[in-house]
DSSP file (Angstrom, degrees, kcal/mol; ACC not computed):
  #  RESIDUE AA STRUCTURE BP1 BP2  ACC     N-H-->O    O-->H-N    N-H-->O    O-->H-N    TCO  KAPPA ALPHA  PHI   PSI    X-CA   Y-CA   Z-CA
    1    1 A X              0   0    0      0, 0.0     2,-0.5     0, 0.0     0, 0.0   0.000 360.0 360.0 360.0 139.0  -88.6  -62.0  -30.3
    2    2 A X        -     0   0    0      2,-0.0     2,-0.4     0, 0.0     0, 0.0  -0.875 360.0-166.5-101.3 125.9  -87.6  -59.7  -27.5
    3    3 A X        -     0   0    0     -2,-0.5     2,-0.5     2,-0.0     0, 0.0  -0.892   4.8-155.6-112.5 144.3  -90.1  -57.6  -25.6
    4    4 A X        -     0   0    0     -2,-0.4     2,-0.4     4,-0.0     3,-0.0  -0.970  13.5-135.3-119.1 120.0  -89.3  -54.8  -23.2
    5    5 A X     >  -     0   0    0     -2,-0.5     4,-2.2     1,-0.2     5,-0.2  -0.642  12.5-145.8 -73.5 125.6  -91.7  -53.7  -20.4
    6    6 A X  H  > S+     0   0    0     -2,-0.4     4,-2.0     1,-0.2    -1,-0.2   0.839  97.5  54.0 -63.1 -34.6  -91.8  -50.0  -20.5
    7    7 A X  H  > S+     0   0    0      2,-0.2     4,-1.9     1,-0.2    -1,-0.2   0.915 109.8  48.4 -66.1 -43.6  -92.1  -49.7  -16.7
    8    8 A X  H  > S+     0   0    0      1,-0.2     4,-1.6     2,-0.2    -2,-0.2   0.846 111.0  49.8 -66.3 -35.3  -89.0  -51.9  -16.2
    9    9 A X  H  X S+     0   0    0     -4,-2.2     4,-2.1     2,-0.2    -1,-0.2   0.871 111.1  49.2 -73.0 -31.8  -87.0  -49.8  -18.6
   10   10 A X  H  X S+     0   0    0     -4,-2.0     4,-2.7     1,-0.2    -2,-0.2   0.871 109.2  53.2 -68.7 -34.8  -88.1  -46.7  -16.9
   11   11 A X  H  X S+     0   0    0     -4,-1.9     4,-2.0     2,-0.2    -1,-0.2   0.848 110.0  47.1 -67.5 -35.3  -87.1  -48.1  -13.6
   12   12 A X  H  X S+     0   0    0     -4,-1.6     4,-2.3     2,-0.2    -1,-0.2   0.915 111.7  50.3 -71.0 -41.2  -83.7  -48.9  -14.8
   13   13 A X  H  X S+     0   0    0     -4,-2.1     4,-2.5     1,-0.2    -2,-0.2   0.891 111.8  49.4 -63.9 -39.5  -83.3  -45.5  -16.4
   14   14 A X  H  X S+     0   0    0     -4,-2.7     4,-2.0     1,-0.2    -1,-0.2   0.909 109.8  50.3 -66.3 -42.4  -84.4  -43.9  -13.0
   15   15 A X  H  X S+     0   0    0     -4,-2.0     4,-1.1     2,-0.2    -1,-0.2   0.892 112.8  46.7 -62.0 -38.5  -81.9  -46.0  -11.0
   16   16 A X  H  X S+     0   0    0     -4,-2.3     4,-0.7     1,-0.2     3,-0.3   0.940 112.5  49.7 -70.6 -42.1  -79.1  -45.1  -13.4
   17   17 A X  H >< S+     0   0    0     -4,-2.5     3,-0.6     1,-0.2    -1,-0.2   0.848 109.6  51.4 -62.4 -36.4  -80.0  -41.4  -13.3
   18   18 A X  H 3< S+     0   0    0     -4,-2.0    -1,-0.2     1,-0.2    -2,-0.2   0.724  98.1  66.3 -78.9 -22.2  -80.2  -41.3   -9.5
   19   19 A X  H 3< S+     0   0    0     -4,-1.1    -1,-0.2    -3,-0.3    -2,-0.2   0.816  81.9  97.9 -66.4 -29.1  -76.7  -42.9   -9.1
   20   20 A X  S << S-     0   0    0     -4,-0.7     5,-0.1    -3,-0.6     2,-0.0  -0.237  90.4 -94.5 -63.8 151.7  -75.1  -39.8  -10.6
   21   21 A X    >   -     0   0    0      1,-0.1     3,-0.8     3,-0.0     4,-0.2  -0.338  27.6-129.2 -61.0 141.9  -73.7  -37.2   -8.1
   22   22 A X  G >  S+     0   0    0      1,-0.2     3,-1.0     2,-0.2    -1,-0.1   0.782 105.9  59.4 -62.4 -30.1  -76.0  -34.4   -7.3
   23   23 A X  G 3  S+     0   0    0      1,-0.2    -1,-0.2     3,-0.0    -2,-0.0   0.718  98.9  59.3 -77.1 -18.0  -73.5  -31.7   -8.1
   24   24 A X  G <  S+     0   0    0     -3,-0.8     2,-0.4     2,-0.1    -1,-0.2   0.448  87.1  95.4 -87.1   0.6  -73.2  -33.0  -11.7
   25   25 A X    <   -     0   0    0     -3,-1.0     2,-0.2    -4,-0.2    -3,-0.0  -0.744  62.8-147.8 -99.9 134.9  -76.9  -32.5  -12.5
   26   26 A X     >  -     0   0    0     -2,-0.4     4,-2.5     1,-0.1     5,-0.2  -0.474  32.7-103.8 -88.0 168.9  -78.2  -29.4  -14.2
   27   27 A X  H  > S+     0   0    0      1,-0.2     4,-2.0     2,-0.2     5,-0.1   0.909 124.4  50.1 -60.1 -43.9  -81.8  -27.9  -13.5
   28   28 A X  H  > S+     0   0    0      2,-0.2     4,-2.6     1,-0.2    -1,-0.2   0.879 109.4  52.7 -67.0 -38.4  -83.1  -29.4  -16.8
   29   29 A X  H  > S+     0   0    0      1,-0.2     4,-2.2     2,-0.2    -2,-0.2   0.949 109.0  47.7 -63.8 -46.0  -81.6  -32.8  -15.9
   30   30 A X  H  X S+     0   0    0     -4,-2.5     4,-1.6     1,-0.2    -1,-0.2   0.860 110.5  53.3 -67.8 -33.5  -83.3  -32.9  -12.5
   31   31 A X  H  X S+     0   0    0     -4,-2.0     4,-1.9    -5,-0.2    -1,-0.2   0.906 108.8  50.1 -60.0 -44.6  -86.6  -31.9  -14.3
   32   32 A X  H  X S+     0   0    0     -4,-2.6     4,-2.3     2,-0.2    -2,-0.2   0.905 108.7  50.8 -53.4 -46.3  -86.2  -34.8  -16.7
   33   33 A X  H  X S+     0   0    0     -4,-2.2     4,-2.2     1,-0.2    -1,-0.2   0.858 109.0  50.6 -66.0 -36.5  -85.7  -37.1  -13.9
   34   34 A X  H  X S+     0   0    0     -4,-1.6     4,-2.0     2,-0.2    -1,-0.2   0.872 111.6  49.4 -67.0 -40.8  -88.9  -35.9  -12.1
   35   35 A X  H  X S+     0   0    0     -4,-1.9     4,-2.5     2,-0.2    -2,-0.2   0.904 111.0  49.0 -68.0 -43.6  -90.9  -36.4  -15.4
   36   36 A X  H  X S+     0   0    0     -4,-2.3     4,-2.5     1,-0.2    -2,-0.2   0.921 111.1  50.3 -64.1 -45.8  -89.5  -39.9  -15.9
   37   37 A X  H  X S+     0   0    0     -4,-2.2     4,-2.2     2,-0.2    -1,-0.2   0.891 110.2  50.4 -63.7 -43.0  -90.4  -40.8  -12.2
   38   38 A X  H  X S+     0   0    0     -4,-2.0     4,-2.2     2,-0.2    -2,-0.2   0.945 112.1  46.9 -58.4 -49.5  -94.0  -39.4  -12.7
   39   39 A X  H  X S+     0   0    0     -4,-2.5     4,-2.3     1,-0.2    -2,-0.2   0.922 109.8  51.9 -61.1 -43.1  -94.4  -41.5  -15.8
   40   40 A X  H  X S+     0   0    0     -4,-2.5     4,-1.9     1,-0.2    -1,-0.2   0.905 110.1  50.7 -60.0 -39.9  -93.0  -44.6  -14.1
   41   41 A X  H  X S+     0   0    0     -4,-2.2     4,-1.6     1,-0.2    -1,-0.2   0.863 109.8  50.5 -65.3 -36.8  -95.6  -44.0  -11.2
   42   42 A X  H  X S+     0   0    0     -4,-2.2     4,-0.6     2,-0.2    -1,-0.2   0.837 111.7  47.7 -62.3 -37.1  -98.4  -43.7  -13.8
   43   43 A X  H  < S+     0   0    0     -4,-2.3    -2,-0.2     1,-0.2    -1,-0.2   0.835 116.5  42.4 -77.8 -33.5  -97.4  -46.9  -15.5
   44   44 A X  H >< S+     0   0    0     -4,-1.9     3,-1.2    -5,-0.2     6,-0.8   0.753  96.9  78.7 -83.6 -27.1  -97.1  -48.8  -12.1
   45   45 A X  H 3< S+     0   0    0     -4,-1.6    -2,-0.1     1,-0.3    -1,-0.1   0.878  95.2  42.0 -53.3 -53.6 -100.4  -47.4  -10.5
   46   46 A X  T 3< S+     0   0    0     -4,-0.6    -1,-0.3     4,-0.1    -2,-0.1   0.607  99.2  92.6 -75.9  -8.6 -103.0  -49.6  -12.3
   47   47 A X  S <> S-     0   0    0     -3,-1.2     4,-2.3    -4,-0.2     5,-0.1  -0.298  88.5-113.0 -84.0 167.5 -100.9  -52.9  -12.0
   48   48 A X  H  > S+     0   0    0      2,-0.2     4,-2.2     1,-0.2     5,-0.1   0.825 120.5  55.8 -68.6 -30.9 -101.2  -55.4   -9.2
   49   49 A X  H  > S+     0   0    0      2,-0.2     4,-2.9     1,-0.2     5,-0.2   0.967 108.1  47.1 -63.6 -52.9  -97.6  -54.4   -8.2
   50   50 A X  H  > S+     0   0    0     -6,-0.8     4,-1.9     1,-0.2    -2,-0.2   0.887 113.0  48.8 -57.5 -44.3  -98.7  -50.7   -7.9
   51   51 A X  H  X S+     0   0    0     -4,-2.3     4,-2.2    -7,-0.2    -1,-0.2   0.889 110.5  50.8 -60.3 -44.0 -101.7  -51.7   -5.9
   52   52 A X  H  X S+     0   0    0     -4,-2.2     4,-2.4     1,-0.2    -2,-0.2   0.934 110.6  48.8 -61.9 -50.6  -99.7  -53.9   -3.6
   53   53 A X  H  X S+     0   0    0     -4,-2.9     4,-2.5     1,-0.2    -1,-0.2   0.858 108.5  53.4 -59.2 -37.0  -97.2  -51.1   -3.0
   54   54 A X  H  X S+     0   0    0     -4,-1.9     4,-2.6    -5,-0.2    -1,-0.2   0.904 108.6  51.4 -64.7 -40.7 -100.0  -48.6   -2.3
   55   55 A X  H  X S+     0   0    0     -4,-2.2     4,-2.5     2,-0.2    -2,-0.2   0.923 110.2  47.8 -58.9 -45.4 -101.4  -51.1    0.3
   56   56 A X  H  X S+     0   0    0     -4,-2.4     4,-2.1     2,-0.2    -2,-0.2   0.915 112.1  48.4 -66.9 -42.2  -98.1  -51.4    2.0
   57   57 A X  H  X S+     0   0    0     -4,-2.5     4,-2.2     2,-0.2    -1,-0.2   0.877 110.7  52.3 -58.0 -41.4  -97.6  -47.6    2.1
   58   58 A X  H  X S+     0   0    0     -4,-2.6     4,-2.3     1,-0.2     5,-0.2   0.922 111.9  46.1 -65.7 -41.7 -101.1  -47.1    3.5
   59   59 A X  H  X S+     0   0    0     -4,-2.5     4,-2.1     1,-0.2    -2,-0.2   0.908 112.4  49.3 -66.8 -36.4 -100.4  -49.6    6.3
   60   60 A X  H  X S+     0   0    0     -4,-2.1     4,-1.9     2,-0.2    -1,-0.2   0.884 114.5  45.1 -70.6 -40.1  -97.1  -48.1    7.1
   61   61 A X  H  X S+     0   0    0     -4,-2.2     4,-3.0     2,-0.2    -2,-0.2   0.892 113.9  49.3 -70.2 -41.6  -98.5  -44.4    7.2
   62   62 A X  H  X S+     0   0    0     -4,-2.3     4,-1.7     2,-0.2    -2,-0.2   0.851 112.0  49.5 -72.7 -33.3 -101.6  -45.6    9.3
   63   63 A X  H  X S+     0   0    0     -4,-2.1     4,-1.9    -5,-0.2    -1,-0.2   0.911 111.5  48.0 -69.3 -39.7  -99.2  -47.4   11.7
   64   64 A X  H  X S+     0   0    0     -4,-1.9     4,-1.1     2,-0.2    -2,-0.2   0.917 113.0  48.4 -62.8 -47.1  -97.0  -44.4   12.1
   65   65 A X  H  < S+     0   0    0     -4,-3.0     4,-0.2     1,-0.2    -1,-0.2   0.816 111.5  48.9 -65.8 -28.8  -99.9  -42.1   12.7
   66   66 A X  H >< S+     0   0    0     -4,-1.7     3,-1.0     1,-0.2    -1,-0.2   0.849 109.5  52.9 -73.0 -37.2 -101.5  -44.4   15.3
   67   67 A X  H 3< S+     0   0    0     -4,-1.9    -2,-0.2     1,-0.2    -1,-0.2   0.701 102.8  57.6 -75.0 -18.8  -98.2  -44.8   17.1
   68   68 A X  T 3<        0   0    0     -4,-1.1    -1,-0.2     1,-0.2    -2,-0.2   0.535 360.0 360.0 -87.5  -5.1  -97.7  -41.1   17.4
   69   69 A X    <         0   0    0     -3,-1.0    -1,-0.2    -4,-0.2    -2,-0.1   0.405 360.0 360.0 -81.0 360.0 -101.1  -40.5   19.2
């Protein structure tokens, strides 16, 4: 039996959609991409991967803000 992780499937869809040329996208196409990315973020947020990414981003932002002082 084959199982598909929805977050992985959405990540692949986002990667394929972002590879297209910007000029070829319509406004509705861009809105759909934004919605897909938001859903992907919501799926990743409660996972350990999402928490790890959040920690990395927090450390990066705090390092940048401290270096600019």
